[in-house]
N, C-alpha and C positions, 0 to 999 in steps of 0.2 A: 504494500500500500504506500502510496506516495505521501509526502508530508502535507501537500495541499489537500488531498482527499481525507487524510486523517484529521486535519484541522476542521474540515467541513463537517464530518460526522460528530466530532466533539462539540462544535458550535451548535449543531442542531440538537444534540443531546442536552446541552446547557440551556438552550431556549425552552425545550420541553420541560426540563426540570424546573426552570424558573416559573413557567406557566403553572405547573402543578403546585409548587409551593405558594405562589401568589394566589391561586384559586383557593387553596386551603386556608390561607390567612384571611381572604375575603369571606369565606364561609364562617370562620370562627368569629370575625368581627360582626357580621350580620347576626349571628346567634347571640353574641353578647349584647348587641343593641336591642334585640327582641326581648331578652331577659330583663334588661333595664327598663324597657318600655312597659312590660307586664308588671314589674314591681312598682313602677311609678303610678300606673293606673290603679293597682291594688291599694297603694298608699293613699291616693286621693279619695278612695271610697272607704277608707278605714275610719273607725271611731276616733282614733288619735288625731288624724288629719282634720276631721270635722271639729273636734274640740279645740285644736290650735286655731283654726279659722274663726270659730266663735269667740274665743278669747281675744283675738286680734280685733274683731268687730266691736266687742264691748269696750276694749281699751280706746279705740278710735272714737266711739260714741261719748265716752267719759271725757276724753281730751277736748272734744269739740262742743261739749255741753255748755250752752250760754247762760244757764240759770244759776243763780246764787248771788251773793252780795259781795261787794268789795270789802266790807267789814262784817263782823259777826252781827252787829246791830242792824245793818242793812238787810242781811239775809233774813233775820227774824221779822223785820218790818215788811219786807216783800211777801213773806209767807202769810202774815196776818192780813195784809191788803188783799191777797188772793182769796183768803177765807171770807173777808168782808163782802167781796163781790160774789161769793158763792161758787167760785171756780176751784173746785177741789182737785181737778186734774192739774191745773197750774200750781196750786199749793203743794201738791206732792212732788213737783219738780224741784222744790227747794230743799228736799231731803237728799242725802247721799244716794248714789246710784242703787246700791244694794237694798235700800229701804223704800224706794219710790213706789214700786208696785203694791207692796203691802199697805203703805200709807194712802195710796190712791183708793184702795178698797175701804180702808178704815174711815177715811174722811167722807167717802160717799155714804157709808152707813150712818155716820154722825149727822150728815146733812139730811138723810132720809128720815131720821128720828126727830128732826127739827131742833137739834142741839148745837148747830153751828154758831148761832149768835152768842150762846152761853160760852162756847169755847173761845170765841173772839174776845169776849169780855174778860174771861180768865187770863188769856194771854196778854191782854192789855196791862196787866199788873206786873209784867216781868221786870226783873231787876238783874243787872249784870253782876255776876259773881266774880270769883278770881279766875285768872287765866290758868289753865292746867299746864299749858305749854304755849309755844309760839303759834301753834296750829290748832289749839283746842281751848274753847271758852265755854263757861257754864252760865246759864241764866236760870233764874227761878221765878215762878209765878206764885203769887200769894193770894189767900182769900181775904175777906173783910176783917178777919181777926189777925191778919198778918202772919198766918201759918202757911208754910210752903205746901202748895198743892201739886206742883209738878216741877221737875228740873229739866231744862232743855240744854242738850249738849250740841254745840255748834263747832264744826271743824273746817279747816281749810282743805278743800277737796283737790283731787288730781288736776282739775281744770283751772286751779288757781283761785277759784271762788270759794266763799264761805257757804257752807250748807249745814242743814240740821242733820245730826247723826241720830239722835233719839229724842223723844218727847215723852 
C-alpha cells in the first residue's frame, strides 16, 4: 500500500470516528437537556415551587402596601376615621398584613351588631403609652372610670408605615 493510499484510509477512518463520537456527544447532550427540562417542569408544579411563589407574592404585596400612618398616632387616627365612616374593609387595612383578614371579618361582625359607634367612642379615649422599641408603640383606651379597656399595639411594618398589630 502506498503512503498516499494509507493516509486516505486513515483520514476516512478518522472522519468516521469523529462523526461517531460527535453523534454520541450530541445524543448525550440532548438526553441531559431533556432530563433538565423534565425536572424543571416537575419543579414548577411542585408544592415547594408554589409556596416560594406565594411567599414572593405576599412579600411584594406587603412592600407595596400604601396603608398605614407615618407615625403611630396617624395610623390609629386613620383607623378610627375609617370606622367612623363605617368602612370596615378600609379599617382592616390599617392592621399588619397577617391580621387584616381576621380583622376584616371581626369588624364586619361588630358593624352588623350595631356596635361600631361604641367602638369608635372607646377608641377615642386612647392615650399613648411608652415606646416598647423604635418600631413598637403601645396605646391604651380607657373607660369613664379611667380603667384600661383595651391596649393597642402599633408597629412599624415592612412597608415603612405604622400599622396596628393587635387591639
